[in-house]
py3Dmol code that shows the C-alpha trace and the ligand (Angstrom):
import py3Dmol

protein = """\
ATOM      1  CA  MET A   1       0.000   0.000   0.000  1.00  0.00           C
ATOM      2  CA  LYS A   2       2.733   2.364   1.014  1.00  0.00           C
ATOM      3  CA  LYS A   3       4.636   1.508  -2.146  1.00  0.00           C
ATOM      4  CA  THR A   4       1.576   2.104  -4.296  1.00  0.00           C
ATOM      5  CA  LEU A   5       1.010   5.495  -2.754  1.00  0.00           C
ATOM      6  CA  LEU A   6       4.614   6.435  -3.255  1.00  0.00           C
ATOM      7  CA  PHE A   7       4.389   5.321  -6.868  1.00  0.00           C
ATOM      8  CA  LEU A   8       1.232   7.362  -7.336  1.00  0.00           C
ATOM      9  CA  ALA A   9       2.827  10.372  -5.718  1.00  0.00           C
ATOM     10  CA  LEU A  10       5.828  10.031  -8.002  1.00  0.00           C
ATOM     11  CA  CYS A  11       3.604   9.799 -11.078  1.00  0.00           C
ATOM     12  CA  LEU A  12       1.653  12.857 -10.047  1.00  0.00           C
ATOM     13  CA  CYS A  13       4.848  14.689  -9.362  1.00  0.00           C
ATOM     14  CA  LEU A  14       6.373  13.826 -12.727  1.00  0.00           C
ATOM     15  CA  PHE A  15       3.145  14.584 -14.526  1.00  0.00           C
ATOM     16  CA  GLY A  16       2.773  17.834 -12.625  1.00  0.00           C
ATOM     17  CA  THR A  17       6.314  18.905 -13.440  1.00  0.00           C
ATOM     18  CA  ALA A  18       5.978  18.114 -17.128  1.00  0.00           C
ATOM     19  CA  HIS A  19       2.705  19.959 -17.259  1.00  0.00           C
ATOM     20  CA  ALA A  20       3.870  23.042 -15.376  1.00  0.00           C
ATOM     21  CA  ALA A  21       7.100  23.293 -17.358  1.00  0.00           C
ATOM     22  CA  THR A  22       5.443  23.589 -20.760  1.00  0.00           C
ATOM     23  CA  ALA A  23       5.907  27.353 -21.138  1.00  0.00           C
ATOM     24  CA  GLY A  24       9.433  27.995 -22.351  1.00  0.00           C
ATOM     25  CA  SER A  25      10.563  24.491 -21.510  1.00  0.00           C
ATOM     26  CA  VAL A  26      12.252  23.709 -24.834  1.00  0.00           C
ATOM     27  CA  LYS A  27      15.591  25.528 -24.924  1.00  0.00           C
ATOM     28  CA  VAL A  28      16.466  26.509 -28.475  1.00  0.00           C
ATOM     29  CA  VAL A  29      19.679  28.208 -29.561  1.00  0.00           C
ATOM     30  CA  ALA A  30      19.430  30.010 -32.909  1.00  0.00           C
ATOM     31  CA  THR A  31      22.653  31.206 -34.517  1.00  0.00           C
ATOM     32  CA  PHE A  32      21.394  34.647 -35.580  1.00  0.00           C
ATOM     33  CA  SER A  33      18.516  37.071 -35.073  1.00  0.00           C
ATOM     34  CA  ILE A  34      16.440  36.217 -38.168  1.00  0.00           C
ATOM     35  CA  LEU A  35      16.360  32.515 -37.276  1.00  0.00           C
ATOM     36  CA  GLY A  36      15.591  33.431 -33.667  1.00  0.00           C
ATOM     37  CA  ASP A  37      12.489  35.303 -34.803  1.00  0.00           C
ATOM     38  CA  MET A  38      11.335  32.351 -36.919  1.00  0.00           C
ATOM     39  CA  VAL A  39      11.792  29.941 -33.997  1.00  0.00           C
ATOM     40  CA  LYS A  40       9.754  32.250 -31.729  1.00  0.00           C
ATOM     41  CA  ASN A  41       6.946  32.287 -34.267  1.00  0.00           C
ATOM     42  CA  VAL A  42       6.840  28.492 -34.580  1.00  0.00           C
ATOM     43  CA  GLY A  43       7.582  27.689 -30.934  1.00  0.00           C
ATOM     44  CA  GLY A  44       5.469  30.373 -29.309  1.00  0.00           C
ATOM     45  CA  GLU A  45       5.408  30.153 -25.538  1.00  0.00           C
ATOM     46  CA  LEU A  46       6.599  26.554 -25.521  1.00  0.00           C
ATOM     47  CA  VAL A  47      10.179  27.536 -26.339  1.00  0.00           C
ATOM     48  CA  ALA A  48      12.864  29.712 -24.760  1.00  0.00           C
ATOM     49  CA  VAL A  49      14.989  31.077 -27.624  1.00  0.00           C
ATOM     50  CA  THR A  50      18.582  32.217 -27.233  1.00  0.00           C
ATOM     51  CA  VAL A  51      20.205  34.026 -30.171  1.00  0.00           C
ATOM     52  CA  LEU A  52      24.001  33.929 -30.516  1.00  0.00           C
ATOM     53  CA  VAL A  53      24.505  36.756 -33.060  1.00  0.00           C
ATOM     54  CA  GLY A  54      22.104  39.497 -32.033  1.00  0.00           C
ATOM     55  CA  PRO A  55      20.531  42.528 -33.749  1.00  0.00           C
ATOM     56  CA  ASN A  56      22.767  44.544 -36.133  1.00  0.00           C
ATOM     57  CA  ALA A  57      25.645  42.076 -35.696  1.00  0.00           C
ATOM     58  CA  ASP A  58      27.549  40.227 -38.418  1.00  0.00           C
ATOM     59  CA  THR A  59      27.179  36.448 -38.510  1.00  0.00           C
ATOM     60  CA  HIS A  60      29.923  35.987 -41.156  1.00  0.00           C
ATOM     61  CA  THR A  61      32.687  37.353 -38.965  1.00  0.00           C
ATOM     62  CA  TYR A  62      31.327  36.382 -35.547  1.00  0.00           C
ATOM     63  CA  SER A  63      33.636  34.924 -32.877  1.00  0.00           C
ATOM     64  CA  PRO A  64      31.805  32.697 -30.378  1.00  0.00           C
ATOM     65  CA  THR A  65      32.438  33.334 -26.683  1.00  0.00           C
ATOM     66  CA  PRO A  66      32.777  30.825 -23.800  1.00  0.00           C
ATOM     67  CA  GLU A  67      29.310  32.028 -22.782  1.00  0.00           C
ATOM     68  CA  ASP A  68      27.957  30.849 -26.163  1.00  0.00           C
ATOM     69  CA  ALA A  69      29.430  27.384 -25.567  1.00  0.00           C
ATOM     70  CA  LYS A  70      27.477  27.205 -22.290  1.00  0.00           C
ATOM     71  CA  LYS A  71      24.247  28.224 -24.033  1.00  0.00           C
ATOM     72  CA  VAL A  72      24.773  25.583 -26.717  1.00  0.00           C
ATOM     73  CA  ALA A  73      25.624  22.935 -24.089  1.00  0.00           C
ATOM     74  CA  GLN A  74      22.260  23.527 -22.380  1.00  0.00           C
ATOM     75  CA  ALA A  75      20.197  23.585 -25.581  1.00  0.00           C
ATOM     76  CA  ASP A  76      17.531  21.020 -26.460  1.00  0.00           C
ATOM     77  CA  LEU A  77      17.754  22.108 -30.098  1.00  0.00           C
ATOM     78  CA  VAL A  78      20.189  24.197 -32.155  1.00  0.00           C
ATOM     79  CA  VAL A  79      18.951  25.992 -35.285  1.00  0.00           C
ATOM     80  CA  MET A  80      21.477  27.208 -37.848  1.00  0.00           C
ATOM     81  CA  ASN A  81      21.274  28.540 -41.418  1.00  0.00           C
ATOM     82  CA  GLY A  82      23.841  26.336 -43.157  1.00  0.00           C
ATOM     83  CA  LEU A  83      25.146  27.132 -46.679  1.00  0.00           C
ATOM     84  CA  HIS A  84      28.476  28.051 -45.016  1.00  0.00           C
ATOM     85  CA  LEU A  85      27.052  31.149 -43.314  1.00  0.00           C
ATOM     86  CA  GLU A  86      28.214  30.120 -39.829  1.00  0.00           C
ATOM     87  CA  GLY A  87      31.828  29.096 -40.408  1.00  0.00           C
ATOM     88  CA  TRP A  88      32.309  28.936 -36.634  1.00  0.00           C
ATOM     89  CA  ILE A  89      29.378  26.673 -35.680  1.00  0.00           C
ATOM     90  CA  ASP A  90      30.950  23.202 -35.962  1.00  0.00           C
ATOM     91  CA  ARG A  91      33.782  24.110 -33.631  1.00  0.00           C
ATOM     92  CA  LEU A  92      31.365  25.737 -31.176  1.00  0.00           C
ATOM     93  CA  VAL A  93      29.045  22.715 -31.071  1.00  0.00           C
ATOM     94  CA  GLN A  94      32.019  20.393 -30.630  1.00  0.00           C
ATOM     95  CA  ALA A  95      33.639  22.511 -27.933  1.00  0.00           C
ATOM     96  CA  SER A  96      30.359  22.744 -26.014  1.00  0.00           C
ATOM     97  CA  GLY A  97      29.893  18.970 -25.918  1.00  0.00           C
ATOM     98  CA  CYS A  98      26.326  19.586 -27.104  1.00  0.00           C
ATOM     99  CA  LYS A  99      24.327  16.431 -27.837  1.00  0.00           C
ATOM    100  CA  ALA A 100      21.190  18.246 -28.985  1.00  0.00           C
ATOM    101  CA  PRO A 101      19.982  17.831 -32.567  1.00  0.00           C
ATOM    102  CA  VAL A 102      20.955  20.580 -35.005  1.00  0.00           C
ATOM    103  CA  VAL A 103      18.397  21.868 -37.520  1.00  0.00           C
ATOM    104  CA  ILE A 104      19.801  23.250 -40.764  1.00  0.00           C
ATOM    105  CA  ALA A 105      17.080  25.741 -41.599  1.00  0.00           C
ATOM    106  CA  SER A 106      18.025  26.061 -45.277  1.00  0.00           C
ATOM    107  CA  ALA A 107      17.877  22.283 -45.935  1.00  0.00           C
ATOM    108  CA  GLY A 108      15.953  21.554 -49.119  1.00  0.00           C
ATOM    109  CA  ILE A 109      16.187  24.993 -50.729  1.00  0.00           C
ATOM    110  CA  THR A 110      17.828  25.441 -54.133  1.00  0.00           C
ATOM    111  CA  PRO A 111      21.089  27.287 -53.402  1.00  0.00           C
ATOM    112  CA  LEU A 112      22.253  30.132 -55.608  1.00  0.00           C
ATOM    113  CA  THR A 113      25.892  30.940 -56.233  1.00  0.00           C
ATOM    114  CA  MET A 114      27.635  34.276 -56.108  1.00  0.00           C
ATOM    115  CA  ASP A 115      31.021  35.654 -57.095  1.00  0.00           C
ATOM    116  CA  ASP A 116      33.809  34.851 -54.692  1.00  0.00           C
ATOM    117  CA  GLU A 117      35.048  37.865 -52.744  1.00  0.00           C
ATOM    118  CA  ASP A 118      38.577  37.630 -54.141  1.00  0.00           C
ATOM    119  CA  GLY A 119      37.352  38.849 -57.527  1.00  0.00           C
ATOM    120  CA  GLY A 120      38.970  35.896 -59.298  1.00  0.00           C
ATOM    121  CA  GLY A 121      35.703  34.941 -60.983  1.00  0.00           C
ATOM    122  CA  ALA A 122      35.121  31.790 -58.883  1.00  0.00           C
ATOM    123  CA  LYS A 123      31.577  30.996 -57.745  1.00  0.00           C
ATOM    124  CA  VAL A 124      30.691  30.194 -54.147  1.00  0.00           C
ATOM    125  CA  THR A 125      27.413  29.220 -52.451  1.00  0.00           C
ATOM    126  CA  ASP A 126      25.320  32.226 -51.493  1.00  0.00           C
ATOM    127  CA  PRO A 127      24.212  31.738 -47.870  1.00  0.00           C
ATOM    128  CA  HIS A 128      21.534  34.485 -47.771  1.00  0.00           C
ATOM    129  CA  ALA A 129      18.630  32.203 -48.762  1.00  0.00           C
ATOM    130  CA  TRP A 130      16.176  33.834 -46.307  1.00  0.00           C
ATOM    131  CA  GLN A 131      15.988  36.868 -48.613  1.00  0.00           C
ATOM    132  CA  ASP A 132      13.455  34.914 -50.715  1.00  0.00           C
ATOM    133  CA  LEU A 133      10.259  34.421 -48.709  1.00  0.00           C
ATOM    134  CA  GLU A 134       9.535  31.085 -50.387  1.00  0.00           C
ATOM    135  CA  ASN A 135      12.809  29.864 -48.912  1.00  0.00           C
ATOM    136  CA  GLY A 136      11.731  31.412 -45.600  1.00  0.00           C
ATOM    137  CA  MET A 137       8.656  29.174 -45.698  1.00  0.00           C
ATOM    138  CA  ARG A 138      10.971  26.191 -46.132  1.00  0.00           C
ATOM    139  CA  TYR A 139      13.005  27.352 -43.122  1.00  0.00           C
ATOM    140  CA  VAL A 140       9.776  27.433 -41.097  1.00  0.00           C
ATOM    141  CA  GLU A 141       8.946  23.868 -42.110  1.00  0.00           C
ATOM    142  CA  ASN A 142      12.425  22.662 -41.103  1.00  0.00           C
ATOM    143  CA  ILE A 143      12.155  24.466 -37.761  1.00  0.00           C
ATOM    144  CA  ARG A 144       8.702  22.944 -37.182  1.00  0.00           C
ATOM    145  CA  ALA A 145      10.055  19.441 -37.864  1.00  0.00           C
ATOM    146  CA  GLY A 146      12.979  20.056 -35.486  1.00  0.00           C
ATOM    147  CA  LEU A 147      10.706  21.281 -32.689  1.00  0.00           C
ATOM    148  CA  CYS A 148       8.311  18.353 -33.171  1.00  0.00           C
ATOM    149  CA  ALA A 149      11.204  15.893 -32.888  1.00  0.00           C
ATOM    150  CA  ALA A 150      12.560  17.634 -29.771  1.00  0.00           C
ATOM    151  CA  ASP A 151       9.133  17.952 -28.136  1.00  0.00           C
ATOM    152  CA  PRO A 152       6.682  15.472 -29.733  1.00  0.00           C
ATOM    153  CA  ALA A 153       4.044  16.101 -27.054  1.00  0.00           C
ATOM    154  CA  HIS A 154       3.380  19.527 -28.584  1.00  0.00           C
ATOM    155  CA  ALA A 155       3.631  18.602 -32.258  1.00  0.00           C
ATOM    156  CA  GLY A 156       0.077  19.857 -32.828  1.00  0.00           C
ATOM    157  CA  ASP A 157       0.890  23.283 -31.375  1.00  0.00           C
ATOM    158  CA  TYR A 158       4.001  23.637 -33.534  1.00  0.00           C
ATOM    159  CA  ALA A 159       2.067  22.607 -36.649  1.00  0.00           C
ATOM    160  CA  LYS A 160      -0.661  25.162 -35.912  1.00  0.00           C
ATOM    161  CA  ASN A 161       1.836  27.976 -35.229  1.00  0.00           C
ATOM    162  CA  ALA A 162       3.881  27.115 -38.329  1.00  0.00           C
ATOM    163  CA  GLU A 163       0.774  27.114 -40.496  1.00  0.00           C
ATOM    164  CA  ALA A 164      -0.329  30.547 -39.236  1.00  0.00           C
ATOM    165  CA  TYR A 165       3.179  31.979 -39.678  1.00  0.00           C
ATOM    166  CA  ARG A 166       3.580  30.502 -43.175  1.00  0.00           C
ATOM    167  CA  ALA A 167       0.333  32.210 -44.180  1.00  0.00           C
ATOM    168  CA  LYS A 168       1.809  35.558 -43.090  1.00  0.00           C
ATOM    169  CA  LEU A 169       5.009  34.859 -45.055  1.00  0.00           C
ATOM    170  CA  ALA A 170       2.964  33.911 -48.129  1.00  0.00           C
ATOM    171  CA  ALA A 171       1.015  37.183 -47.891  1.00  0.00           C
ATOM    172  CA  MET A 172       4.281  39.136 -47.599  1.00  0.00           C
ATOM    173  CA  HIS A 173       5.712  37.216 -50.583  1.00  0.00           C
ATOM    174  CA  ALA A 174       2.741  38.296 -52.714  1.00  0.00           C
ATOM    175  CA  TRP A 175       3.086  41.903 -51.512  1.00  0.00           C
ATOM    176  CA  VAL A 176       6.823  42.012 -52.339  1.00  0.00           C
ATOM    177  CA  ARG A 177       6.231  40.523 -55.804  1.00  0.00           C
ATOM    178  CA  ASP A 178       3.527  43.104 -56.554  1.00  0.00           C
ATOM    179  CA  ALA A 179       5.608  46.000 -55.213  1.00  0.00           C
ATOM    180  CA  PHE A 180       8.529  45.207 -57.560  1.00  0.00           C
ATOM    181  CA  ALA A 181       6.250  44.323 -60.476  1.00  0.00           C
ATOM    182  CA  ARG A 182       4.913  47.882 -60.431  1.00  0.00           C
ATOM    183  CA  ILE A 183       8.427  49.264 -61.177  1.00  0.00           C
ATOM    184  CA  PRO A 184       9.535  49.183 -64.852  1.00  0.00           C
ATOM    185  CA  GLU A 185      12.195  46.494 -65.268  1.00  0.00           C
ATOM    186  CA  ALA A 186      14.858  48.955 -66.456  1.00  0.00           C
ATOM    187  CA  ARG A 187      14.583  50.827 -63.164  1.00  0.00           C
ATOM    188  CA  ARG A 188      14.907  47.769 -60.931  1.00  0.00           C
ATOM    189  CA  THR A 189      18.671  48.107 -60.412  1.00  0.00           C
ATOM    190  CA  ILE A 190      20.201  48.975 -57.081  1.00  0.00           C
ATOM    191  CA  ILE A 191      23.580  48.817 -55.396  1.00  0.00           C
ATOM    192  CA  THR A 192      24.201  47.464 -51.934  1.00  0.00           C
ATOM    193  CA  SER A 193      27.435  47.389 -49.965  1.00  0.00           C
ATOM    194  CA  HIS A 194      27.400  43.677 -49.129  1.00  0.00           C
ATOM    195  CA  ASP A 195      26.202  41.178 -51.736  1.00  0.00           C
ATOM    196  CA  ALA A 196      23.353  39.796 -49.607  1.00  0.00           C
ATOM    197  CA  PHE A 197      20.309  40.189 -51.836  1.00  0.00           C
ATOM    198  CA  GLY A 198      20.989  37.636 -54.581  1.00  0.00           C
ATOM    199  CA  TYR A 199      17.975  35.517 -53.581  1.00  0.00           C
ATOM    200  CA  LEU A 200      15.742  38.591 -53.419  1.00  0.00           C
ATOM    201  CA  ALA A 201      16.947  39.678 -56.858  1.00  0.00           C
ATOM    202  CA  HIS A 202      16.365  36.185 -58.263  1.00  0.00           C
ATOM    203  CA  ALA A 203      12.912  35.780 -56.722  1.00  0.00           C
ATOM    204  CA  TYR A 204      11.513  39.229 -57.429  1.00  0.00           C
ATOM    205  CA  GLY A 205      13.217  40.361 -60.665  1.00  0.00           C
ATOM    206  CA  VAL A 206      15.682  42.937 -59.318  1.00  0.00           C
ATOM    207  CA  THR A 207      19.207  43.595 -60.641  1.00  0.00           C
ATOM    208  CA  LEU A 208      21.839  44.092 -57.972  1.00  0.00           C
ATOM    209  CA  LEU A 209      25.370  45.381 -58.124  1.00  0.00           C
ATOM    210  CA  SER A 210      27.649  45.285 -55.140  1.00  0.00           C
ATOM    211  CA  PRO A 211      31.254  46.250 -54.512  1.00  0.00           C
ATOM    212  CA  MET A 212      31.889  43.490 -51.990  1.00  0.00           C
ATOM    213  CA  GLY A 213      31.620  39.742 -52.267  1.00  0.00           C
ATOM    214  CA  VAL A 214      30.078  37.217 -49.941  1.00  0.00           C
ATOM    215  CA  SER A 215      31.964  38.044 -46.779  1.00  0.00           C
ATOM    216  CA  THR A 216      31.772  41.326 -44.940  1.00  0.00           C
ATOM    217  CA  GLU A 217      35.367  40.691 -43.968  1.00  0.00           C
ATOM    218  CA  SER A 218      36.696  41.487 -47.426  1.00  0.00           C
ATOM    219  CA  GLU A 219      37.633  45.040 -48.250  1.00  0.00           C
ATOM    220  CA  ALA A 220      36.431  46.174 -51.649  1.00  0.00           C
ATOM    221  CA  SER A 221      39.532  46.627 -53.769  1.00  0.00           C
ATOM    222  CA  ALA A 222      40.241  49.950 -55.471  1.00  0.00           C
ATOM    223  CA  LYS A 223      39.872  48.146 -58.798  1.00  0.00           C
ATOM    224  CA  ASN A 224      36.416  46.807 -57.852  1.00  0.00           C
ATOM    225  CA  VAL A 225      35.267  50.233 -56.730  1.00  0.00           C
ATOM    226  CA  ALA A 226      36.523  51.915 -59.908  1.00  0.00           C
ATOM    227  CA  GLU A 227      34.743  49.270 -61.984  1.00  0.00           C
ATOM    228  CA  LEU A 228      31.553  49.779 -59.995  1.00  0.00           C
ATOM    229  CA  ILE A 229      31.643  53.555 -60.444  1.00  0.00           C
ATOM    230  CA  ARG A 230      32.053  53.024 -64.200  1.00  0.00           C
ATOM    231  CA  GLN A 231      29.071  50.634 -64.175  1.00  0.00           C
ATOM    232  CA  ILE A 232      26.887  53.031 -62.174  1.00  0.00           C
ATOM    233  CA  LYS A 233      27.572  55.814 -64.634  1.00  0.00           C
ATOM    234  CA  LYS A 234      26.847  53.552 -67.614  1.00  0.00           C
ATOM    235  CA  GLU A 235      23.790  51.691 -66.337  1.00  0.00           C
ATOM    236  CA  LYS A 236      20.576  53.044 -64.980  1.00  0.00           C
ATOM    237  CA  VAL A 237      21.281  52.548 -61.308  1.00  0.00           C
ATOM    238  CA  THR A 238      18.503  54.114 -59.286  1.00  0.00           C
ATOM    239  CA  ALA A 239      19.819  53.910 -55.761  1.00  0.00           C
ATOM    240  CA  LEU A 240      22.590  52.841 -53.511  1.00  0.00           C
ATOM    241  CA  PHE A 241      22.073  51.310 -50.089  1.00  0.00           C
ATOM    242  CA  VAL A 242      24.107  50.544 -47.004  1.00  0.00           C
ATOM    243  CA  GLU A 243      23.395  47.622 -44.696  1.00  0.00           C
ATOM    244  CA  ASN A 244      22.974  47.625 -40.979  1.00  0.00           C
ATOM    245  CA  MET A 245      26.023  45.476 -40.296  1.00  0.00           C
ATOM    246  CA  THR A 246      28.595  46.932 -42.694  1.00  0.00           C
ATOM    247  CA  ASP A 247      30.825  49.990 -42.739  1.00  0.00           C
ATOM    248  CA  PRO A 248      28.922  52.811 -44.509  1.00  0.00           C
ATOM    249  CA  ARG A 249      32.027  54.791 -45.548  1.00  0.00           C
ATOM    250  CA  LEU A 250      32.654  52.949 -48.820  1.00  0.00           C
ATOM    251  CA  MET A 251      29.126  53.553 -50.072  1.00  0.00           C
ATOM    252  CA  GLU A 252      29.233  57.186 -48.992  1.00  0.00           C
ATOM    253  CA  GLY A 253      32.326  57.613 -51.167  1.00  0.00           C
ATOM    254  CA  ILE A 254      30.622  56.040 -54.175  1.00  0.00           C
ATOM    255  CA  THR A 255      27.582  58.266 -53.660  1.00  0.00           C
ATOM    256  CA  ARG A 256      29.843  61.338 -53.783  1.00  0.00           C
ATOM    257  CA  GLU A 257      31.643  60.090 -56.929  1.00  0.00           C
ATOM    258  CA  THR A 258      28.562  59.199 -58.937  1.00  0.00           C
ATOM    259  CA  GLY A 259      25.778  61.435 -57.716  1.00  0.00           C
ATOM    260  CA  VAL A 260      23.515  58.401 -57.259  1.00  0.00           C
ATOM    261  CA  LYS A 261      21.192  58.926 -54.353  1.00  0.00           C
ATOM    262  CA  ALA A 262      21.689  57.087 -51.067  1.00  0.00           C
ATOM    263  CA  GLY A 263      18.511  55.069 -50.541  1.00  0.00           C
ATOM    264  CA  GLY A 264      18.918  54.377 -46.835  1.00  0.00           C
ATOM    265  CA  GLU A 265      19.774  51.454 -44.597  1.00  0.00           C
ATOM    266  CA  LEU A 266      18.733  47.920 -45.519  1.00  0.00           C
ATOM    267  CA  PHE A 267      18.601  44.948 -43.158  1.00  0.00           C
ATOM    268  CA  SER A 268      20.168  41.901 -44.762  1.00  0.00           C
ATOM    269  CA  ASP A 269      21.811  39.516 -42.300  1.00  0.00           C
ATOM    270  CA  ALA A 270      20.510  40.794 -38.983  1.00  0.00           C
ATOM    271  CA  LEU A 271      17.358  42.324 -37.586  1.00  0.00           C
ATOM    272  CA  SER A 272      17.259  45.728 -35.916  1.00  0.00           C
ATOM    273  CA  ALA A 273      16.879  46.243 -32.176  1.00  0.00           C
ATOM    274  CA  PRO A 274      13.250  45.840 -30.988  1.00  0.00           C
ATOM    275  CA  ASP A 275      12.596  49.598 -31.295  1.00  0.00           C
ATOM    276  CA  GLY A 276      14.211  49.830 -34.775  1.00  0.00           C
ATOM    277  CA  PRO A 277      12.600  49.565 -38.221  1.00  0.00           C
ATOM    278  CA  ALA A 278      13.144  45.803 -38.693  1.00  0.00           C
ATOM    279  CA  PRO A 279      12.720  43.903 -35.413  1.00  0.00           C
ATOM    280  CA  THR A 280      11.198  40.824 -37.138  1.00  0.00           C
ATOM    281  CA  TYR A 281      11.728  38.863 -40.369  1.00  0.00           C
ATOM    282  CA  LEU A 282       8.424  40.209 -41.738  1.00  0.00           C
ATOM    283  CA  ASP A 283       9.259  43.802 -40.713  1.00  0.00           C
ATOM    284  CA  MET A 284      12.631  43.417 -42.441  1.00  0.00           C
ATOM    285  CA  PHE A 285      10.960  42.679 -45.784  1.00  0.00           C
ATOM    286  CA  ARG A 286       8.432  45.476 -45.367  1.00  0.00           C
ATOM    287  CA  HIS A 287      11.202  47.965 -44.558  1.00  0.00           C
ATOM    288  CA  ASN A 288      13.697  46.851 -47.257  1.00  0.00           C
ATOM    289  CA  VAL A 289      11.201  46.572 -50.084  1.00  0.00           C
ATOM    290  CA  THR A 290       9.581  49.906 -49.207  1.00  0.00           C
ATOM    291  CA  LEU A 291      13.003  51.645 -49.344  1.00  0.00           C
ATOM    292  CA  MET A 292      14.036  49.845 -52.548  1.00  0.00           C
ATOM    293  CA  THR A 293      10.829  50.513 -54.461  1.00  0.00           C
ATOM    294  CA  GLN A 294      10.652  54.135 -53.275  1.00  0.00           C
ATOM    295  CA  ALA A 295      14.163  54.738 -54.593  1.00  0.00           C
ATOM    296  CA  MET A 296      13.364  52.970 -57.873  1.00  0.00           C
ATOM    297  CA  ALA A 297      10.172  54.950 -58.373  1.00  0.00           C
ATOM    298  CA  GLU A 298      11.813  58.336 -57.837  1.00  0.00           C
ATOM    299  CA  GLU A 299      13.906  60.221 -60.343  1.00  0.00           C
ATOM    300  CA  THR A 300      17.175  59.873 -58.505  1.00  0.00           C
ATOM    301  CA  ARG A 301      19.841  61.163 -60.876  1.00  0.00           C
ATOM    302  CA  GLN A 302      21.094  64.517 -59.695  1.00  0.00           C
TER     303      GLN A 302
END
"""
ligand_1 = """\
1
ZN
Zn 25.845 38.360 -45.507
"""
view = py3Dmol.view(width=600, height=400)
view.addModel(protein, "pdb")
view.setStyle({"model": 0}, {"cartoon": {"style": "trace"}})
view.addModel(ligand_1, "xyz")
view.setStyle({"model": 1}, {"stick": {}})
view.zoomTo()
view.show()
C-alpha cells in the first residue's frame, strides 16, 4: 500500500512537473537574429529562444564566446542557417559537448551561387537564402520538424503555429512581388554594400550590383570600386544602399563620386533592435522593399 502510494505520488509529481514546465521548456539556440524570430513564431510560448549573433551584428565574422558554448551545451535544439554562413558553428558545437539535434534551416532549398570575394571569378554558395520568402517558408517547415522531434508532445501546437506563420510569409511574398512588379524592369537596379540580396533579386526580378563579395570581412579593392563607379555611370542605377552590419564609408564615397542617391539602410543579415525599423523577419521585408521601391520609383539622378 505504502509503495503504491509512493508510486502514485511520483507519477503525479512527474506529470505535474511536465505539465507546469510547458511554457518555455524547450531551450532553443538560434545562430542569428532572423532565425531566432522564426523559432519564436513556430515555438510560441513553448520555447525559450537564445540568439548567438544578435541585432545589427555580423554572422559571417562572428567569434563565439565561452558564454555561447554554455548556451549551446544547455540547448535542447540548435537551429542554424547552413550554406556556409556560420563558419564557426561546428567548432562551437564540438567545444560545447552539445548532444542536442541541429536543424539546418536552409535544408531543401535550391542554393544560388555568387562571385567569390577575391574577384577571381570563382563561384561560391550564397548563404543568404532567407531573402526569398519562399525559402523562408521552407526554413519554417524545417524548424517545425525540429521542434516536433525535440518535443513530440506539442507537435500539434508547432504545426498550428507554423501554419499561421507561413500564411503571413505567403502574404508578404505576394506583396513584395507586386511591389517590384509595379516598377519598370529597367529601373529595378540597385547597389548594396554587401552582396546579400541575390535571392531577393532572383525571386523578385531585381538587378543588384555590389562592390563586396560574400563576406563582410573582405575590403572592396580599389579596382572593384573603380569598376563599380564606371558601371553606375553607364547603367541606370537608381539607388545605392548601405546595410545595418557593414561599414557605410565605402558607399558614402561612391555616392559622392557618382551622384547616385543614397537610398537608406537595408537589413540583410541581422534584424534591428526591438525599437528599430526591422525587429522581425516580416518587418525586415516590409522595410527593405519599401526603401528599394521608393528609390526605384523616384527620379534619382542629380
Ligand atoms: Zn551576408
